[in-house]
PDB file of N, CA, C and O in Angstrom:
ATOM      1  N   MET A   1     100.979 105.997 153.143  1.00  0.00           N
ATOM      2  CA  MET A   1     100.144 105.614 151.972  1.00  0.00           C
ATOM      3  C   MET A   1     100.690 106.210 150.680  1.00  0.00           C
ATOM      4  O   MET A   1     101.320 105.607 149.812  1.00  0.00           O
ATOM      5  N   ASP A   2     100.287 107.704 150.703  1.00  0.00           N
ATOM      6  CA  ASP A   2     100.903 108.863 149.838  1.00  0.00           C
ATOM      7  C   ASP A   2     102.097 108.482 149.683  1.00  0.00           C
ATOM      8  O   ASP A   2     102.239 108.541 148.462  1.00  0.00           O
ATOM      9  N   ILE A   3     103.029 108.137 150.108  1.00  0.00           N
ATOM     10  CA  ILE A   3     104.683 107.736 149.726  1.00  0.00           C
ATOM     11  C   ILE A   3     104.677 106.618 148.741  1.00  0.00           C
ATOM     12  O   ILE A   3     105.592 106.455 147.934  1.00  0.00           O
ATOM     13  N   ILE A   4     103.545 105.791 148.828  1.00  0.00           N
ATOM     14  CA  ILE A   4     103.968 104.412 148.347  1.00  0.00           C
ATOM     15  C   ILE A   4     103.629 104.587 146.827  1.00  0.00           C
ATOM     16  O   ILE A   4     104.242 104.225 145.822  1.00  0.00           O
ATOM     17  N   GLU A   5     102.141 105.441 147.037  1.00  0.00           N
ATOM     18  CA  GLU A   5     101.501 105.870 145.687  1.00  0.00           C
ATOM     19  C   GLU A   5     102.141 106.354 145.080  1.00  0.00           C
ATOM     20  O   GLU A   5     102.409 105.739 144.048  1.00  0.00           O
ATOM     21  N   LYS A   6     102.854 107.810 145.278  1.00  0.00           N
ATOM     22  CA  LYS A   6     104.332 108.545 144.300  1.00  0.00           C
ATOM     23  C   LYS A   6     105.456 107.639 143.815  1.00  0.00           C
ATOM     24  O   LYS A   6     105.793 107.500 142.639  1.00  0.00           O
ATOM     25  N   VAL A   7     105.910 107.131 144.716  1.00  0.00           N
ATOM     26  CA  VAL A   7     106.603 105.921 144.418  1.00  0.00           C
ATOM     27  C   VAL A   7     106.139 104.873 143.120  1.00  0.00           C
ATOM     28  O   VAL A   7     106.673 104.771 142.015  1.00  0.00           O
ATOM     29  N   SER A   8     105.046 104.198 143.628  1.00  0.00           N
ATOM     30  CA  SER A   8     104.449 103.633 142.395  1.00  0.00           C
ATOM     31  C   SER A   8     103.785 104.019 141.120  1.00  0.00           C
ATOM     32  O   SER A   8     103.699 103.145 140.257  1.00  0.00           O
ATOM     33  N   GLY A   9     103.203 105.446 140.827  1.00  0.00           N
ATOM     34  CA  GLY A   9     103.019 106.370 140.367  1.00  0.00           C
ATOM     35  C   GLY A   9     104.603 106.712 139.509  1.00  0.00           C
ATOM     36  O   GLY A   9     104.503 107.017 138.321  1.00  0.00           O
ATOM     37  N   THR A  10     105.787 106.662 140.030  1.00  0.00           N
ATOM     38  CA  THR A  10     106.626 107.452 139.318  1.00  0.00           C
ATOM     39  C   THR A  10     107.128 105.529 138.780  1.00  0.00           C
ATOM     40  O   THR A  10     107.767 105.430 137.732  1.00  0.00           O
ATOM     41  N   VAL A  11     106.958 104.884 139.162  1.00  0.00           N
ATOM     42  CA  VAL A  11     107.882 103.273 138.612  1.00  0.00           C
ATOM     43  C   VAL A  11     106.599 103.109 138.088  1.00  0.00           C
ATOM     44  O   VAL A  11     106.612 101.898 138.308  1.00  0.00           O
ATOM     45  N   ALA A  12     105.510 103.284 137.588  1.00  0.00           N
ATOM     46  CA  ALA A  12     104.594 103.195 136.106  1.00  0.00           C
ATOM     47  C   ALA A  12     105.024 103.766 135.487  1.00  0.00           C
ATOM     48  O   ALA A  12     105.396 103.366 134.384  1.00  0.00           O
ATOM     49  N   GLU A  13     105.259 105.610 136.123  1.00  0.00           N
ATOM     50  CA  GLU A  13     105.413 106.344 134.659  1.00  0.00           C
ATOM     51  C   GLU A  13     107.175 105.979 133.773  1.00  0.00           C
ATOM     52  O   GLU A  13     107.497 106.183 132.603  1.00  0.00           O
ATOM     53  N   LYS A  14     107.914 105.440 134.831  1.00  0.00           N
ATOM     54  CA  LYS A  14     109.391 105.081 134.186  1.00  0.00           C
ATOM     55  C   LYS A  14     109.344 104.285 133.333  1.00  0.00           C
ATOM     56  O   LYS A  14     109.962 104.451 132.281  1.00  0.00           O
ATOM     57  N   ARG A  15     108.383 102.913 133.641  1.00  0.00           N
ATOM     58  CA  ARG A  15     108.184 101.655 133.244  1.00  0.00           C
ATOM     59  C   ARG A  15     107.546 102.331 131.770  1.00  0.00           C
ATOM     60  O   ARG A  15     108.166 101.776 130.862  1.00  0.00           O
ATOM     61  N   LYS A  16     106.765 103.098 131.314  1.00  0.00           N
ATOM     62  CA  LYS A  16     105.603 103.753 130.853  1.00  0.00           C
ATOM     63  C   LYS A  16     106.653 104.403 129.244  1.00  0.00           C
ATOM     64  O   LYS A  16     106.169 104.347 128.114  1.00  0.00           O
ATOM     65  N   GLN A  17     108.123 104.982 129.539  1.00  0.00           N
ATOM     66  CA  GLN A  17     108.845 105.495 129.136  1.00  0.00           C
ATOM     67  C   GLN A  17     109.846 104.900 128.271  1.00  0.00           C
ATOM     68  O   GLN A  17     110.253 105.268 127.169  1.00  0.00           O
ATOM     69  N   ALA A  18     110.311 103.436 129.334  1.00  0.00           N
ATOM     70  CA  ALA A  18     111.005 102.306 128.655  1.00  0.00           C
ATOM     71  C   ALA A  18     110.880 101.909 128.029  1.00  0.00           C
ATOM     72  O   ALA A  18     111.631 101.658 127.087  1.00  0.00           O
ATOM     73  N   VAL A  19     109.286 101.487 128.326  1.00  0.00           N
ATOM     74  CA  VAL A  19     108.639 100.550 126.516  1.00  0.00           C
ATOM     75  C   VAL A  19     108.253 101.510 125.730  1.00  0.00           C
ATOM     76  O   VAL A  19     107.514 100.990 124.894  1.00  0.00           O
ATOM     77  N   GLY A  20     108.356 102.741 125.518  1.00  0.00           N
ATOM     78  CA  GLY A  20     108.348 103.736 124.789  1.00  0.00           C
ATOM     79  C   GLY A  20     109.687 103.861 124.335  1.00  0.00           C
ATOM     80  O   GLY A  20     109.636 103.381 123.203  1.00  0.00           O
ATOM     81  N   LYS A  21     111.069 104.288 124.586  1.00  0.00           N
ATOM     82  CA  LYS A  21     111.599 104.372 123.907  1.00  0.00           C
ATOM     83  C   LYS A  21     112.277 102.659 123.583  1.00  0.00           C
ATOM     84  O   LYS A  21     113.104 102.560 122.677  1.00  0.00           O
ATOM     85  N   ALA A  22     112.000 101.805 124.113  1.00  0.00           N
ATOM     86  CA  ALA A  22     112.263 100.327 123.061  1.00  0.00           C
ATOM     87  C   ALA A  22     111.748 100.133 122.358  1.00  0.00           C
ATOM     88  O   ALA A  22     112.122  99.190 121.661  1.00  0.00           O
ATOM     89  N   LYS A  23     110.570 100.812 122.001  1.00  0.00           N
ATOM     90  CA  LYS A  23     109.526 100.621 120.534  1.00  0.00           C
ATOM     91  C   LYS A  23     110.463 101.523 119.723  1.00  0.00           C
ATOM     92  O   LYS A  23     111.024 101.032 118.744  1.00  0.00           O
ATOM     93  N   GLU A  24     110.744 103.207 120.156  1.00  0.00           N
ATOM     94  CA  GLU A  24     111.404 103.588 118.775  1.00  0.00           C
ATOM     95  C   GLU A  24     112.609 103.322 119.198  1.00  0.00           C
ATOM     96  O   GLU A  24     113.332 104.129 118.613  1.00  0.00           O
ATOM     97  N   ILE A  25     113.298 102.608 119.927  1.00  0.00           N
ATOM     98  CA  ILE A  25     114.641 101.769 119.155  1.00  0.00           C
ATOM     99  C   ILE A  25     114.663 100.741 118.131  1.00  0.00           C
ATOM    100  O   ILE A  25     115.432 100.622 117.178  1.00  0.00           O
ATOM    101  N   ALA A  26     113.264  99.706 118.649  1.00  0.00           N
ATOM    102  CA  ALA A  26     112.857  98.721 117.429  1.00  0.00           C
ATOM    103  C   ALA A  26     112.419  99.612 116.030  1.00  0.00           C
ATOM    104  O   ALA A  26     112.719  99.265 114.888  1.00  0.00           O
ATOM    105  N   GLU A  27     111.853 100.504 116.288  1.00  0.00           N
ATOM    106  CA  GLU A  27     111.243 101.021 115.100  1.00  0.00           C
ATOM    107  C   GLU A  27     112.990 101.713 114.015  1.00  0.00           C
ATOM    108  O   GLU A  27     113.023 101.791 112.787  1.00  0.00           O
ATOM    109  N   ILE A  28     113.811 101.975 114.677  1.00  0.00           N
ATOM    110  CA  ILE A  28     114.834 102.997 114.112  1.00  0.00           C
ATOM    111  C   ILE A  28     115.640 101.689 113.692  1.00  0.00           C
ATOM    112  O   ILE A  28     116.398 101.976 112.765  1.00  0.00           O
ATOM    113  N   ALA A  29     115.719 100.550 114.006  1.00  0.00           N
ATOM    114  CA  ALA A  29     116.701  99.581 113.817  1.00  0.00           C
ATOM    115  C   ALA A  29     115.918  98.915 112.462  1.00  0.00           C
ATOM    116  O   ALA A  29     116.416  98.689 111.359  1.00  0.00           O
ATOM    117  N   ALA A  30     114.508  98.674 112.924  1.00  0.00           N
ATOM    118  CA  ALA A  30     114.339  98.046 111.043  1.00  0.00           C
ATOM    119  C   ALA A  30     113.851  98.856 109.822  1.00  0.00           C
ATOM    120  O   ALA A  30     113.365  98.474 108.758  1.00  0.00           O
ATOM    121  N   LEU A  31     114.108 100.009 110.265  1.00  0.00           N
ATOM    122  CA  LEU A  31     114.193 101.171 109.218  1.00  0.00           C
ATOM    123  C   LEU A  31     115.390 101.223 108.821  1.00  0.00           C
ATOM    124  O   LEU A  31     115.484 101.012 107.612  1.00  0.00           O
ATOM    125  N   LYS A  32     116.620 101.475 109.491  1.00  0.00           N
ATOM    126  CA  LYS A  32     118.459 101.215 109.165  1.00  0.00           C
ATOM    127  C   LYS A  32     118.479 100.001 108.476  1.00  0.00           C
ATOM    128  O   LYS A  32     118.917 100.215 107.346  1.00  0.00           O
ATOM    129  N   ASN A  33     118.105  98.404 108.702  1.00  0.00           N
ATOM    130  CA  ASN A  33     118.068  97.415 107.999  1.00  0.00           C
ATOM    131  C   ASN A  33     116.746  97.446 106.505  1.00  0.00           C
ATOM    132  O   ASN A  33     116.695  96.517 105.698  1.00  0.00           O
ATOM    133  N   GLN A  34     116.134  98.254 106.452  1.00  0.00           N
ATOM    134  CA  GLN A  34     115.355  98.748 105.241  1.00  0.00           C
ATOM    135  C   GLN A  34     116.653  99.792 104.703  1.00  0.00           C
ATOM    136  O   GLN A  34     116.838  99.421 103.544  1.00  0.00           O
ATOM    137  N   VAL A  35     117.393 100.643 104.927  1.00  0.00           N
ATOM    138  CA  VAL A  35     118.130 101.404 104.343  1.00  0.00           C
ATOM    139  C   VAL A  35     118.835 100.562 103.700  1.00  0.00           C
ATOM    140  O   VAL A  35     118.666 100.377 102.495  1.00  0.00           O
ATOM    141  N   ALA A  36     119.812  99.869 104.474  1.00  0.00           N
ATOM    142  CA  ALA A  36     120.637  98.782 104.212  1.00  0.00           C
ATOM    143  C   ALA A  36     120.417  98.103 103.238  1.00  0.00           C
ATOM    144  O   ALA A  36     121.448  97.764 102.657  1.00  0.00           O
ATOM    145  N   ALA A  37     119.058  97.583 102.593  1.00  0.00           N
ATOM    146  CA  ALA A  37     118.682  96.726 101.806  1.00  0.00           C
ATOM    147  C   ALA A  37     118.449  97.551 100.675  1.00  0.00           C
ATOM    148  O   ALA A  37     118.460  97.114  99.524  1.00  0.00           O
ATOM    149  N   CYS A  38     118.175  99.096 101.071  1.00  0.00           N
ATOM    150  CA  CYS A  38     118.081  99.725  99.552  1.00  0.00           C
ATOM    151  C   CYS A  38     119.180  99.974  98.940  1.00  0.00           C
ATOM    152  O   CYS A  38     119.324 100.096  97.724  1.00  0.00           O
ATOM    153  N   GLU A  39     120.318 100.090 100.108  1.00  0.00           N
ATOM    154  CA  GLU A  39     121.421 100.278  99.574  1.00  0.00           C
ATOM    155  C   GLU A  39     122.174  98.848  98.911  1.00  0.00           C
ATOM    156  O   GLU A  39     122.964  98.637  97.992  1.00  0.00           O
ATOM    157  N   GLU A  40     121.959  98.598  99.216  1.00  0.00           N
ATOM    158  CA  GLU A  40     122.473  96.987  98.366  1.00  0.00           C
ATOM    159  C   GLU A  40     121.932  96.611  97.416  1.00  0.00           C
ATOM    160  O   GLU A  40     122.688  96.022  96.644  1.00  0.00           O
ATOM    161  N   VAL A  41     120.299  96.729  96.913  1.00  0.00           N
ATOM    162  CA  VAL A  41     120.077  97.070  95.894  1.00  0.00           C
ATOM    163  C   VAL A  41     120.873  98.528  94.808  1.00  0.00           C
ATOM    164  O   VAL A  41     121.116  98.447  93.604  1.00  0.00           O
ATOM    165  N   ILE A  42     120.995  99.110  95.239  1.00  0.00           N
ATOM    166  CA  ILE A  42     121.906  99.976  94.538  1.00  0.00           C
ATOM    167  C   ILE A  42     123.124 100.012  94.127  1.00  0.00           C
ATOM    168  O   ILE A  42     123.567 100.699  93.207  1.00  0.00           O
ATOM    169  N   GLN A  43     123.868  99.041  95.013  1.00  0.00           N
ATOM    170  CA  GLN A  43     125.238  99.220  94.725  1.00  0.00           C
ATOM    171  C   GLN A  43     125.856  97.775  94.033  1.00  0.00           C
ATOM    172  O   GLN A  43     127.001  97.507  93.670  1.00  0.00           O
ATOM    173  N   LYS A  44     124.365  96.814  94.006  1.00  0.00           N
ATOM    174  CA  LYS A  44     124.278  95.689  93.131  1.00  0.00           C
ATOM    175  C   LYS A  44     123.912  96.308  91.658  1.00  0.00           C
ATOM    176  O   LYS A  44     124.702  96.070  90.744  1.00  0.00           O
ATOM    177  N   ASN A  45     122.855  97.020  91.418  1.00  0.00           N
ATOM    178  CA  ASN A  45     122.782  97.660  90.371  1.00  0.00           C
ATOM    179  C   ASN A  45     123.744  98.730  89.387  1.00  0.00           C
ATOM    180  O   ASN A  45     123.663  98.810  88.161  1.00  0.00           O
ATOM    181  N   TYR A  46     124.799  99.631  90.406  1.00  0.00           N
ATOM    182  CA  TYR A  46     125.796 100.130  89.748  1.00  0.00           C
ATOM    183  C   TYR A  46     126.876  99.205  89.442  1.00  0.00           C
ATOM    184  O   TYR A  46     127.728  99.296  88.559  1.00  0.00           O
ATOM    185  N   LEU A  47     126.672  98.160  90.450  1.00  0.00           N
ATOM    186  CA  LEU A  47     128.098  97.375  89.830  1.00  0.00           C
ATOM    187  C   LEU A  47     127.666  96.559  88.503  1.00  0.00           C
ATOM    188  O   LEU A  47     128.627  96.362  87.759  1.00  0.00           O
ATOM    189  N   GLU A  48     126.175  95.929  87.941  1.00  0.00           N
ATOM    190  CA  GLU A  48     125.891  95.465  86.743  1.00  0.00           C
ATOM    191  C   GLU A  48     126.368  96.767  85.537  1.00  0.00           C
ATOM    192  O   GLU A  48     127.357  96.813  84.806  1.00  0.00           O
ATOM    193  N   ILE A  49     125.340  97.640  85.684  1.00  0.00           N
ATOM    194  CA  ILE A  49     126.041  98.879  84.927  1.00  0.00           C
ATOM    195  C   ILE A  49     127.176  99.172  84.777  1.00  0.00           C
ATOM    196  O   ILE A  49     127.330  99.801  83.730  1.00  0.00           O
ATOM    197  N   GLY A  50     128.591  98.929  85.650  1.00  0.00           N
ATOM    198  CA  GLY A  50     129.824  99.248  85.130  1.00  0.00           C
ATOM    199  C   GLY A  50     129.769  97.982  84.292  1.00  0.00           C
ATOM    200  O   GLY A  50     129.977  98.172  83.094  1.00  0.00           O
ATOM    201  N   LYS A  51     129.538  96.764  84.657  1.00  0.00           N
ATOM    202  CA  LYS A  51     130.130  95.682  84.148  1.00  0.00           C
ATOM    203  C   LYS A  51     129.152  95.538  82.710  1.00  0.00           C
ATOM    204  O   LYS A  51     129.397  94.482  82.127  1.00  0.00           O
ATOM    205  N   LEU A  52     128.312  96.216  82.167  1.00  0.00           N
ATOM    206  CA  LEU A  52     127.751  96.280  80.915  1.00  0.00           C
ATOM    207  C   LEU A  52     128.607  97.500  80.187  1.00  0.00           C
ATOM    208  O   LEU A  52     128.750  97.572  78.966  1.00  0.00           O
ATOM    209  N   PHE A  53     128.992  98.169  80.861  1.00  0.00           N
ATOM    210  CA  PHE A  53     129.397  99.837  80.344  1.00  0.00           C
ATOM    211  C   PHE A  53     130.535  99.199  79.573  1.00  0.00           C
ATOM    212  O   PHE A  53     130.686  99.378  78.364  1.00  0.00           O
ATOM    213  N   VAL A  54     131.672  98.121  80.643  1.00  0.00           N
ATOM    214  CA  VAL A  54     132.857  97.564  79.818  1.00  0.00           C
ATOM    215  C   VAL A  54     132.729  96.893  79.182  1.00  0.00           C
ATOM    216  O   VAL A  54     133.653  96.989  78.375  1.00  0.00           O
ATOM    217  N   GLU A  55     131.746  95.690  78.787  1.00  0.00           N
ATOM    218  CA  GLU A  55     130.694  94.891  77.711  1.00  0.00           C
ATOM    219  C   GLU A  55     131.085  95.725  76.046  1.00  0.00           C
ATOM    220  O   GLU A  55     131.873  95.696  75.101  1.00  0.00           O
ATOM    221  N   MET A  56     129.915  96.396  76.564  1.00  0.00           N
ATOM    222  CA  MET A  56     129.373  97.529  75.466  1.00  0.00           C
ATOM    223  C   MET A  56     131.042  98.466  74.983  1.00  0.00           C
ATOM    224  O   MET A  56     131.324  98.879  73.859  1.00  0.00           O
ATOM    225  N   TYR A  57     131.718  98.553  75.990  1.00  0.00           N
ATOM    226  CA  TYR A  57     132.470  99.961  75.314  1.00  0.00           C
ATOM    227  C   TYR A  57     134.445  98.645  75.597  1.00  0.00           C
ATOM    228  O   TYR A  57     135.466  99.329  75.676  1.00  0.00           O
ATOM    229  N   GLN A  58     134.556  97.802  75.651  1.00  0.00           N
ATOM    230  CA  GLN A  58     135.771  96.719  75.534  1.00  0.00           C
ATOM    231  C   GLN A  58     136.800  96.883  74.200  1.00  0.00           C
ATOM    232  O   GLN A  58     137.989  96.625  74.385  1.00  0.00           O
ATOM    233  N   ASP A  59     136.405  97.260  73.018  1.00  0.00           N
ATOM    234  CA  ASP A  59     136.750  97.744  71.966  1.00  0.00           C
ATOM    235  C   ASP A  59     137.213  98.949  71.564  1.00  0.00           C
ATOM    236  O   ASP A  59     138.062  99.202  70.709  1.00  0.00           O
ATOM    237  N   ALA A  60     136.569  99.685  72.269  1.00  0.00           N
ATOM    238  CA  ALA A  60     136.392 100.873  71.791  1.00  0.00           C
ATOM    239  C   ALA A  60     137.632 101.589  72.553  1.00  0.00           C
ATOM    240  O   ALA A  60     137.960 101.289  73.701  1.00  0.00           O
ATOM    241  N   GLU A  61     138.296 102.604  71.743  1.00  0.00           N
ATOM    242  CA  GLU A  61     139.765 103.385  72.069  1.00  0.00           C
ATOM    243  C   GLU A  61     139.210 105.093  72.779  1.00  0.00           C
ATOM    244  O   GLU A  61     139.989 105.738  73.481  1.00  0.00           O
ATOM    245  N   ASP A  62     138.026 105.526  72.502  1.00  0.00           N
ATOM    246  CA  ASP A  62     137.591 106.480  72.479  1.00  0.00           C
ATOM    247  C   ASP A  62     136.597 106.244  73.928  1.00  0.00           C
ATOM    248  O   ASP A  62     136.441 107.256  74.612  1.00  0.00           O
ATOM    249  N   ALA A  63     136.019 105.131  74.344  1.00  0.00           N
ATOM    250  CA  ALA A  63     135.114 105.395  75.383  1.00  0.00           C
ATOM    251  C   ALA A  63     134.811 106.108  76.332  1.00  0.00           C
ATOM    252  O   ALA A  63     135.787 106.591  76.906  1.00  0.00           O
ATOM    253  N   PRO A  64     133.825 106.375  76.739  1.00  0.00           N
ATOM    254  CA  PRO A  64     134.273 107.317  77.481  1.00  0.00           C
ATOM    255  C   PRO A  64     134.760 106.586  78.894  1.00  0.00           C
ATOM    256  O   PRO A  64     134.648 105.360  78.897  1.00  0.00           O
ATOM    257  N   PHE A  65     135.409 107.353  80.369  1.00  0.00           N
ATOM    258  CA  PHE A  65     136.010 106.547  81.268  1.00  0.00           C
ATOM    259  C   PHE A  65     136.875 105.492  80.948  1.00  0.00           C
ATOM    260  O   PHE A  65     136.920 104.389  81.493  1.00  0.00           O
ATOM    261  N   GLU A  66     137.690 105.994  79.848  1.00  0.00           N
ATOM    262  CA  GLU A  66     138.753 105.294  79.341  1.00  0.00           C
ATOM    263  C   GLU A  66     140.039 104.276  80.356  1.00  0.00           C
ATOM    264  O   GLU A  66     140.673 103.268  80.043  1.00  0.00           O
ATOM    265  N   LYS A  67     140.018 105.164  81.730  1.00  0.00           N
ATOM    266  CA  LYS A  67     141.269 104.965  82.273  1.00  0.00           C
ATOM    267  C   LYS A  67     140.739 103.640  82.957  1.00  0.00           C
ATOM    268  O   LYS A  67     141.380 102.599  83.103  1.00  0.00           O
ATOM    269  N   GLN A  68     139.500 103.880  83.326  1.00  0.00           N
ATOM    270  CA  GLN A  68     139.011 102.971  84.410  1.00  0.00           C
ATOM    271  C   GLN A  68     138.191 101.441  84.105  1.00  0.00           C
ATOM    272  O   GLN A  68     137.947 100.414  84.739  1.00  0.00           O
ATOM    273  N   ARG A  69     137.917 102.039  82.599  1.00  0.00           N
ATOM    274  CA  ARG A  69     137.733 100.638  81.568  1.00  0.00           C
ATOM    275  C   ARG A  69     139.160  99.780  80.836  1.00  0.00           C
ATOM    276  O   ARG A  69     139.272  98.586  80.558  1.00  0.00           O
ATOM    277  N   LYS A  70     140.018 100.770  80.691  1.00  0.00           N
ATOM    278  CA  LYS A  70     141.194 100.075  80.703  1.00  0.00           C
ATOM    279  C   LYS A  70     141.753  98.913  81.737  1.00  0.00           C
ATOM    280  O   LYS A  70     141.939  97.714  81.530  1.00  0.00           O
ATOM    281  N   ALA A  71     141.997  99.882  83.182  1.00  0.00           N
ATOM    282  CA  ALA A  71     141.842  98.697  84.184  1.00  0.00           C
ATOM    283  C   ALA A  71     141.177  97.853  84.579  1.00  0.00           C
ATOM    284  O   ALA A  71     141.653  96.818  85.045  1.00  0.00           O
ATOM    285  N   VAL A  72     139.821  98.105  84.484  1.00  0.00           N
ATOM    286  CA  VAL A  72     139.394  96.745  84.683  1.00  0.00           C
ATOM    287  C   VAL A  72     139.271  95.429  83.492  1.00  0.00           C
ATOM    288  O   VAL A  72     138.655  94.382  83.693  1.00  0.00           O
ATOM    289  N   LEU A  73     139.908  95.733  82.417  1.00  0.00           N
ATOM    290  CA  LEU A  73     140.358  95.183  81.061  1.00  0.00           C
ATOM    291  C   LEU A  73     141.931  94.336  81.907  1.00  0.00           C
ATOM    292  O   LEU A  73     142.197  93.168  82.189  1.00  0.00           O
ATOM    293  N   ASN A  74     142.388  95.159  82.008  1.00  0.00           N
ATOM    294  CA  ASN A  74     144.058  94.791  82.551  1.00  0.00           C
ATOM    295  C   ASN A  74     143.674  94.242  83.434  1.00  0.00           C
ATOM    296  O   ASN A  74     144.195  93.127  83.409  1.00  0.00           O
ATOM    297  N   ALA A  75     142.955  94.351  84.370  1.00  0.00           N
ATOM    298  CA  ALA A  75     142.322  93.008  85.438  1.00  0.00           C
ATOM    299  C   ALA A  75     142.162  92.170  85.704  1.00  0.00           C
ATOM    300  O   ALA A  75     142.507  91.525  86.694  1.00  0.00           O
ATOM    301  N   LYS A  76     141.141  91.803  84.226  1.00  0.00           N
ATOM    302  CA  LYS A  76     140.887  90.484  84.185  1.00  0.00           C
ATOM    303  C   LYS A  76     142.095  89.694  83.061  1.00  0.00           C
ATOM    304  O   LYS A  76     141.821  88.571  82.640  1.00  0.00           O
ATOM    305  N   VAL A  77     142.980  90.151  82.776  1.00  0.00           N
ATOM    306  CA  VAL A  77     143.889  89.663  81.812  1.00  0.00           C
ATOM    307  C   VAL A  77     144.900  89.361  83.073  1.00  0.00           C
ATOM    308  O   VAL A  77     145.774  88.507  82.923  1.00  0.00           O
ATOM    309  N   GLY A  78     144.796  89.935  84.081  1.00  0.00           N
ATOM    310  CA  GLY A  78     145.724  89.560  85.529  1.00  0.00           C
ATOM    311  C   GLY A  78     144.852  88.475  85.832  1.00  0.00           C
ATOM    312  O   GLY A  78     145.147  87.292  85.664  1.00  0.00           O
ATOM    313  N   VAL A  79     143.651  88.951  86.332  1.00  0.00           N
ATOM    314  CA  VAL A  79     143.068  87.233  86.905  1.00  0.00           C
ATOM    315  C   VAL A  79     143.462  85.708  86.066  1.00  0.00           C
ATOM    316  O   VAL A  79     143.626  84.577  86.523  1.00  0.00           O
ATOM    317  N   GLU A  80     143.515  86.135  84.920  1.00  0.00           N
ATOM    318  CA  GLU A  80     143.232  84.798  83.916  1.00  0.00           C
ATOM    319  C   GLU A  80     144.632  84.607  84.200  1.00  0.00           C
ATOM    320  O   GLU A  80     144.769  83.574  84.855  1.00  0.00           O
ATOM    321  N   GLU A  81     145.911  85.284  83.935  1.00  0.00           N
ATOM    322  CA  GLU A  81     147.923  84.889  84.396  1.00  0.00           C
ATOM    323  C   GLU A  81     147.523  84.208  85.564  1.00  0.00           C
ATOM    324  O   GLU A  81     147.595  82.979  85.552  1.00  0.00           O
ATOM    325  N   LEU A  82     147.132  84.765  86.528  1.00  0.00           N
ATOM    326  CA  LEU A  82     147.127  84.154  88.017  1.00  0.00           C
ATOM    327  C   LEU A  82     146.487  82.662  88.140  1.00  0.00           C
ATOM    328  O   LEU A  82     147.135  81.682  88.506  1.00  0.00           O
ATOM    329  N   LYS A  83     145.222  82.649  87.804  1.00  0.00           N
ATOM    330  CA  LYS A  83     144.417  81.414  87.430  1.00  0.00           C
ATOM    331  C   LYS A  83     145.287  80.441  86.883  1.00  0.00           C
ATOM    332  O   LYS A  83     145.336  79.275  87.277  1.00  0.00           O
ATOM    333  N   ARG A  84     146.108  81.017  85.799  1.00  0.00           N
ATOM    334  CA  ARG A  84     146.807  79.559  85.089  1.00  0.00           C
ATOM    335  C   ARG A  84     147.910  79.370  85.272  1.00  0.00           C
ATOM    336  O   ARG A  84     148.604  78.662  84.542  1.00  0.00           O
ATOM    337  N   LYS A  85     148.504  80.258  86.788  1.00  0.00           N
ATOM    338  CA  LYS A  85     149.532  79.681  87.409  1.00  0.00           C
ATOM    339  C   LYS A  85     149.399  79.078  88.398  1.00  0.00           C
ATOM    340  O   LYS A  85     150.284  78.297  88.749  1.00  0.00           O
ATOM    341  N   ILE A  86     148.240  79.259  89.154  1.00  0.00           N
ATOM    342  CA  ILE A  86     147.329  78.495  90.168  1.00  0.00           C
ATOM    343  C   ILE A  86     147.281  76.945  89.895  1.00  0.00           C
ATOM    344  O   ILE A  86     147.519  75.961  90.596  1.00  0.00           O
ATOM    345  N   LYS A  87     146.749  77.184  88.175  1.00  0.00           N
ATOM    346  CA  LYS A  87     146.663  75.437  87.794  1.00  0.00           C
ATOM    347  C   LYS A  87     147.706  74.648  87.035  1.00  0.00           C
ATOM    348  O   LYS A  87     147.630  73.573  86.441  1.00  0.00           O
ATOM    349  N   GLN A  88     149.046  75.787  87.296  1.00  0.00           N
ATOM    350  CA  GLN A  88     150.575  74.821  86.669  1.00  0.00           C
ATOM    351  C   GLN A  88     151.083  74.391  88.057  1.00  0.00           C
ATOM    352  O   GLN A  88     151.550  73.252  88.103  1.00  0.00           O
ATOM    353  N   ILE A  89     151.068  75.359  89.596  1.00  0.00           N
ATOM    354  CA  ILE A  89     151.253  74.691  90.337  1.00  0.00           C
ATOM    355  C   ILE A  89     150.178  73.480  90.845  1.00  0.00           C
ATOM    356  O   ILE A  89     150.394  72.275  90.720  1.00  0.00           O
ATOM    357  N   LYS A  90     149.546  73.797  91.160  1.00  0.00           N
ATOM    358  CA  LYS A  90     148.561  72.365  91.306  1.00  0.00           C
ATOM    359  C   LYS A  90     148.810  71.086  90.671  1.00  0.00           C
ATOM    360  O   LYS A  90     148.740  69.982  91.213  1.00  0.00           O
ATOM    361  N   GLY A  91     149.146  71.382  89.307  1.00  0.00           N
ATOM    362  CA  GLY A  91     149.796  70.091  88.711  1.00  0.00           C
ATOM    363  C   GLY A  91     148.673  69.765  87.347  1.00  0.00           C
ATOM    364  O   GLY A  91     148.859  68.795  86.613  1.00  0.00           O
TER     365      GLY A  91
END
């Protein structure tokens, strides 16, 4: 009987450890999801700030971050040209 009690106790302890570990993993996963949601909000707002910045300084020649501002404006022109070509091809 002594061996059965020891095995039973060991199994119960291991089960308790496994449950604890599962809870820990679930809690970490939930926290990582919250971190990802916060980072998504940050990224979205950074993009919005950048868009507003370019719009505010689109005609300024001495704007901060001039190189990036010009790159965005040039890319916008490129997008419009490519869209026009697509329309021409489609008829």
